[in-house]
C-alpha positions in Angstrom: -17.0 -5.0 -5.8 -16.9 -4.6 -9.6 -18.6 -2.3 -11.9 -21.9 -4.3 -12.0 -22.0 -4.7 -8.3 -21.7 -0.9 -7.8 -24.5 -0.3 -10.4 -26.8 -2.7 -8.7 -26.0 -1.2 -5.3 -26.9 2.3 -6.6 -30.1 1.1 -8.3 -31.2 -0.5 -5.0 -31.4 2.7 -3.1 -35.1 2.0 -3.0 -36.7 -1.5 -2.8 -36.5 -3.1 -6.3 -37.0 -6.5 -7.7 -34.4 -8.4 -9.7 -36.4 -8.1 -12.9 -36.6 -4.4 -12.5 -32.9 -4.3 -11.9 -32.2 -6.2 -15.1 -34.4 -3.9 -17.0 -32.7 -0.8 -15.7 -29.2 -2.1 -16.4 -30.2 -2.8 -20.1 -32.3 0.4 -20.7 -30.4 3.0 -18.5 -27.0 1.7 -18.5 -27.0 0.0 -22.0 -25.3 -3.2 -20.7 -26.1 -6.7 -21.8 -25.9 -9.0 -18.8 -27.3 -12.4 -18.0 -29.7 -12.8 -15.2 -27.4 -15.4 -13.6 -24.7 -12.7 -13.4 -27.1 -10.3 -11.7 -27.8 -12.9 -9.1 -24.1 -13.4 -8.6 -23.6 -9.7 -7.9 -26.6 -9.6 -5.6 -25.1 -12.6 -3.7 -21.8 -10.8 -3.3 -23.3 -7.6 -2.1 -25.4 -9.4 0.3 -22.4 -11.3 1.7 -20.6 -8.0 2.1 -23.6 -6.7 4.1 -24.3 -3.8 1.6 -27.8 -4.9 0.6 -30.6 -6.8 2.1 -33.2 -9.2 0.5 -36.7 -9.5 1.4 -39.5 -11.8 0.0 -42.6 -10.0 -1.3 -45.0 -12.6 -2.6 -43.3 -14.4 -5.5 -40.7 -11.6 -5.8 -37.6 -10.7 -4.0 -36.9 -7.2 -3.1 -33.4 -5.9 -3.0 -32.5 -2.7 -1.1 -29.3 -1.0 0.3 -28.6 -1.9 3.9 -29.4 1.0 6.2 -25.9 1.4 7.8 -23.5 4.4 7.7 -20.9 2.7 5.3 -23.5 2.1 2.6 -24.8 5.7 3.0 -21.3 7.0 2.5 -20.7 4.7 -0.5 -23.9 5.9 -2.2 -22.9 9.6 -1.7 -19.4 8.8 -3.0 -20.7 7.1 -6.2 -23.2 9.8 -6.9 -20.5 12.6 -6.6 -17.9 10.7 -8.4 -19.6 8.4 -10.8 -16.5 8.1 -13.0 -15.0 5.9 -10.3 -17.5 3.1 -10.9 -15.5 1.6 -13.6 -12.0 2.3 -12.3 -11.8 -0.8 -10.0 -11.5 1.4 -6.9 -13.8 -0.7 -4.9 -12.3 -4.0 -5.5 -10.9 -5.8 -2.5 -7.2 -5.3 -3.4 -7.8 -1.6 -4.1 -9.7 -1.0 -0.8 -7.0 -2.8 1.1 -4.3 -0.5 -0.4 -6.4 2.6 0.3 -7.1 1.5 3.8 -3.5 1.0 4.5 -2.8 4.5 3.5 -5.9 5.9 5.4 -3.9 6.9 8.6 -0.2 6.5 7.6 2.2 7.4 4.9 3.9 4.3 3.4 6.4 3.3 0.8 5.3 0.8 -1.9 7.3 -1.8 -0.2 5.6 -1.2 3.1 2.2 -1.3 1.5 2.9 -4.6 -0.2 3.9 -6.0 3.1 0.8 -4.9 5.0 -1.6 -5.6 2.2 0.1 -8.9 1.3 0.3 -8.3 -2.5 3.3 -8.3 -4.8 5.4 -5.2 -5.0 4.9 -5.1 -8.7 1.0 -5.0 -8.3 1.3 -2.5 -5.6 3.2 -0.1 -7.7 0.7 -0.6 -10.6 -2.3 0.3 -8.2 -0.5 3.3 -6.8 0.2 4.7 -10.2 -3.5 4.3 -11.1 -4.7 5.8 -7.9 -2.2 8.7 -8.4 -3.5 9.5 -11.8 -7.1 9.6 -10.4 -5.8 12.0 -7.6 -7.0 9.7 -4.9 -3.5 9.5 -3.3 -0.5 11.8 -3.1 3.2 11.0 -3.8 5.9 12.5 -1.7 9.7 12.7 -2.2 11.9 9.7 -1.4 12.6 8.9 2.1 16.2 9.6 3.2 16.7 6.1 4.7 14.9 3.9 2.2 15.3 6.0 -1.0 11.7 5.2 -1.8 8.7 7.4 -2.5 6.1 7.7 0.1 2.3 7.7 -0.5 -0.7 9.0 1.3 -4.4 9.3 0.9 -5.5 12.6 -0.7 -7.6 13.9 2.2 -9.2 16.6 0.0 -11.8 14.2 -1.1 -14.3 14.3 1.8 -16.7 11.7 0.4 -13.9 9.2 -0.1 -12.5 9.7 3.5 -15.9 9.2 5.0 -16.5 6.0 3.1 -13.0 4.6 3.9 -13.2 5.6 7.6 -16.7 3.8 7.9 -15.6 0.8 5.8 -12.4 0.5 8.0 -14.5 -0.3 11.2 -17.3 -2.2 9.2 -14.7 -4.5 7.7 -12.8 -5.0 11.0 -16.1 -5.8 12.9 -17.3 -8.2 10.2 -14.1 -10.1 10.2 -14.0 -10.1 14.0 -17.6 -11.3 14.5 -17.1 -14.2 12.1 -14.4 -15.6 14.5 -16.1 -14.5 17.8 -19.3 -12.7 18.2 -18.4 -11.5 21.7 -15.0 -10.3 20.8 -14.2 -6.6 21.4 -12.4 -4.4 18.9 -9.5 -2.6 20.7 -7.6 -0.7 18.0 -7.5 -0.5 14.3 -5.4 1.0 11.7 -6.5 0.5 8.1 -6.7 -3.3 7.4 -5.0 -4.2 10.6 -6.7 -4.4 14.1 -6.4 -5.7 17.5 -9.1 -7.6 19.3 -9.8 -9.1 22.8 -11.4 -12.6 22.7 -12.1 -15.2 25.3 -11.7 -17.9 22.5 -8.6 -19.5 21.1 -8.5 -18.2 17.6 -6.5 -20.4 15.2 -6.5 -18.5 12.0 -3.2 -17.5 10.3 -4.2 -13.8 10.0 -5.1 -13.6 13.7 -1.7 -13.6 15.5 -1.6 -14.0 19.3 0.0 -11.0 20.9 0.2 -9.0 24.2 1.5 -10.3 27.4 1.0 -13.9 26.4 3.8 -13.4 23.8 6.3 -11.4 25.7 7.6 -14.4 27.5 9.5 -15.1 24.4 11.6 -12.0 25.2 12.2 -12.7 28.9 9.1 -11.3 30.4 7.4 -14.1 32.2 3.9 -12.5 32.7 0.5 -14.1 33.6 -1.8 -12.9 30.9 -5.5 -12.6 32.0 -7.0 -12.0 28.5 -6.5 -13.2 25.0 -5.4 -10.6 22.4 -5.1 -11.1 18.7 -3.8 -8.9 16.0 -5.2 -9.2 12.5 -2.4 -8.8 10.0 -0.8 -10.4 7.0 2.6 -9.5 8.3 5.2 -11.3 10.4 5.4 -9.6 13.8 8.6 -9.0 15.8 9.3 -8.0 19.4 8.4 -4.4 18.8 5.0 -5.1 17.2 4.2 -7.3 20.3 5.6 -4.8 22.7 3.6 -1.8 21.4 0.5 -4.0 21.0 0.8 -4.9 24.7 0.8 -1.2 25.6 -2.2 -0.7 23.3 -4.1 -3.6 24.8 -4.0 -2.1 28.2 -3.6 1.7 27.8 -4.9 2.5 31.4 -2.2 0.3 32.9 1.3 2.1 33.1 3.0 -1.2 33.8 2.8 -2.1 30.0 4.8 1.1 29.1 7.4 0.0 31.7 7.6 -3.4 30.0 8.2 -1.5 26.7 11.0 0.5 28.3 12.6 -2.5 30.0 12.7 -4.4 26.6 14.1 -1.3 24.8 17.0 -1.1 27.4 17.6 -4.9 27.3 17.3 -5.4 23.5 18.9 -2.0 22.4 16.8 -1.9 19.1 17.6 -0.2 15.9 16.4 3.4 16.3 14.8 3.6 12.8 12.8 0.4 13.3 11.7 1.4 16.8 10.6 4.8 15.8 8.9 3.3 12.7 6.9 1.0 14.9 6.2 3.6 17.4 4.8 6.0 14.8 2.5 3.2 13.5 1.2 2.0 16.8 1.6 4.6 19.7 3.7 7.7 19.3 3.2 8.7 22.8 4.6 5.5 24.2 7.5 5.7 21.8 8.3 9.3 22.8 8.2 8.4 26.6 10.7 5.6 26.2 13.0 7.7 24.0 12.8 10.7 26.4 13.7 8.5 29.3 16.7 6.8 27.9 18.1 9.5 25.5 17.0 12.8 27.2 17.0 11.5 30.8 13.4 12.9 31.1 11.2 10.9 33.5 7.3 11.1 33.8 4.9 10.0 36.3 4.3 6.7 34.5 7.9 6.1 33.5 10.9 6.4 35.8 14.4 4.9 36.0 13.4 3.2 39.3 10.6 1.3 37.6 13.1 -0.1 35.1 15.5 -1.1 37.9 12.6 -2.9 39.6 12.0 -4.9 36.4 15.6 -5.7 36.0 15.7 -7.2 39.5 12.7 -9.5 38.5 13.9 -10.4 35.0 17.5 -9.6 34.7 19.4 -6.9 32.7 
């Protein structure tokens, strides 16, 4: 959304015609815009699901959609009107902010998740930092890069981003399969369960169906897809398998079996675990490094899997 989109969005908090919108923009906001440009913004807002249109005689009434995300956006703009012309609500900006919503990231990591160049990522981060929207931490020991995080002191921004996170994920999901279920989401990435075969580059098949590549010949009963721009590796798929069936302890045992068989790099394994499932990661590390068993994860369970699939 650009500046004009946001102005139209705010103006339409009550039903209003396009002619009235044009008049308000010229008189109250002192902006000269063509009627065609107004229609383009309205079309964009409608596609986003942020406004609705209704015929009233010869006129068309525009109004904010009555959903939580638009309510939070309206409150945010009212409280911080200076953000309207800062480009904060453009798609790339929102993708970066959502990426930082639950996790700290380096610029390189953000660029990977959000699928934008490192140069542009750093440019956006610098702008957000100056606006006090994000916070910068000291360089990480292993990467020698600064880490970034959302500044959670801005409650209005947090409420909007949290609502927009789910709104966006559901909108993308329903465009693929109206009956699909949202299983897990983290910023701009999310996991879904679908009965359809989804063949889109950003929807990557995952779960038990993929673990066969790594020596686990399982019979998947459901189809799981992970929406991401990144390339996924064994630990992405292994943790996503655990997430896909949280109530089934067998999935955690598969993760532990693969950990023993593959002997992963500790930094990478912990990084993936911190992103997807800290509890599962800790259980596996406790088992092999601290000899600490739990009711769900014991050495005998790993031995049973080794008899089935080999060491």
